[in-house]
N, C-alpha and C positions, 0 to 999 in steps of 0.2 A: 628515529623510532623511539628512543628513550624519552624525547620531549613529548611525543604523543601519549606515551604511557603515563608520564607524570601529569600532564594536563588532564587526562581522563581521570586519574586518581584524584586530583584536586577538585575536579568538577563534581564528583560524587561524594566527596568528603562531607561528612555530617558536621554541621556547624556546632562548635562547642558551646555549651551553655554559658551565659554571661557570668562574669565574675561576681562574687557575692556583693550585695549592696554595701557601699561605704568603703570598699577596698581601693578603688581607683576612680578618680574624677575623669571619666572618659569624655573627650570632646566630640567624638564621632563613634557611632555604633559599628560593629563588625558586619560588613556586607561584602561577601566575596565578589571579585570581578570575574565574569565569565572568561574561560580560556581564549575564545576567539577575540574578545575585547582586549585581553592582555597582549595577544599577538599584534593586533592592530595598533595599540598604543606604542609598543616597542618599535614597530615599523614607522609610525609617525615621528617618533623621537630620533629616528635614524641611528639607533644604537649600534655601536661597533665594539670590537674586542678591546679597544683602548679606553672605553668609557668606564667610569666609576658610577654605579647606579645606587641611588638611595631611594628607599620606599618609606615615606613617612606615613605611619599608620599601616604597617605591612600586613597585618592579619596573619594568614597562614604562610606568608612568604612567597607566594606564587610568582610575583613579578621579578624579584631578584633571582629566584631560582630559574625561571624561564630565560632571563637574560644571560645567566651563566651557562645554561645548557645550549642555547642557540648561538650565542656570540662569544662566549668565554670571558665575559665581563667579571670584574670584581663587584661585589655589591654589599650593601648594608640595609637591613630592615630595622625600623624603629617602631615600637609599639609600647603603649603604656601597660597593656595587659600581659602579665607574665604567662598566662595560659596561651596566648597567641604566640609569644616568643617560643614557648615549649613546642607548640605545634609546628611552627616555621622551622625550628631547628631539626625536628624529626623529619620533616619533609625534605630538608636539604640533605640529611643523611641518606634518605631513601633514594634521592636523585643523584647522589654521589658528588655533590658540589660543596662540601663543607670546607674545602680548601679555597673556594672562591667567594663564598657568602658567609656573613655572620648576622646574627639577630640580637638586638639589644633592647631591654626594657627601659625606656627613657621617655621623658616628655619631649616632644619634637621642638618645643620652644627653648629647651635647654640644650639641645643637641647641636654640636658643631658639625655641619655638613658642607663646609667650605671646599672640601676636596671633591665634591660631587660634580660630575659633568652632565648627569641626567638625574632629575628628581621626579618621582612619581607621587601623586597625592590622590586620595579618595576621602576628602574631608568635606565639611560644610563650607558654604560661602563665607561665613564668619571666620572660621579657622583659616581658610585660604587667605583672607584679607589680613588677618593678624600675622600670618607668615610672610606676607609680601616684602617687608624690609629685608628679611634674611634671604629670601629668594632672589630679590633684585641685586643683592650684593655678590652673587655667584660670579665666577669668571666669565668674561665674554665668550660666547659660543655655547655656554651651558644651556641645556634644555629642561623645561619643566612641562610635565604632562599631568593634567588633572582629569579624573574621571567624574563625570556628571556636573560638577560645580566649576564655574569660571572664577575670575577674580573681581568681578563687578566692572562697572563702566570706567573706573580709574585706570584699569590695565587690560585693554582688550587683547584677546589671544591673536597670535600670528596665524594659527590654523585651527580648524574645527573638524572633527571627524565623527562618524556614527557607524556603529556595527551592532547588529542585533537589537536595534532600538536604543542603544546606549550611546550617549554623547560624551566626547572627550575633547580636551583642548590642549594646544601646544603654545608655549611662549619660548622665545629664544632670547637670551641675554645679549644685549648689544653693548658696544663700547660706551 
C-alpha cells in the first residue's frame, strides 16, 4: 500500500525547474520515469533484497526508493543537480526509507559504484557508451537496466522490454 501511495505521489510530483544556467554541466535532462515503467524495470532486473541498487542520474529518487520499499534493497542515487538530490532525499523521508537509500550530488563518471549489483540509467546513448568501461567492470552477475537508450551495436542487450510505450534494456555482466 505504501508503495502505491509513494508511486502515485511521484507520478504527480511537479518537475522542479532546471538549475540556473552555468551551475552544472548536465549530461542528461531530468525526465521522470513513469511508475509502471519503474516496476517493469525492477522486475526485468530481477531485484532482490540482497541487491545494492545504484541509479545514475537518479532525479527524484523514485527507482532506489521503489526498490527499497518493494524488496528492502539498499540503494544509492547519484545526480549532478543538487536540487534533484534534495528532492530525492525528501521523497526518501516521505517513504520512510532513509535507512536504506542515500542520494549524492556527484558526477557519475567520478562515482565509485563497484559495490552495485544492479545499476539503473536514464542517460543518452553517448553517456551510456562513455560509462560502458565502468559498467563492464562490475562483478559477474550484476545487472544494468537502461531506460530508452541502449549501449549501441558494440554491446547488445540481453533483454529488451516495453511498458506504456517506453523501452528499456537489460545487460547481465558475465565472467
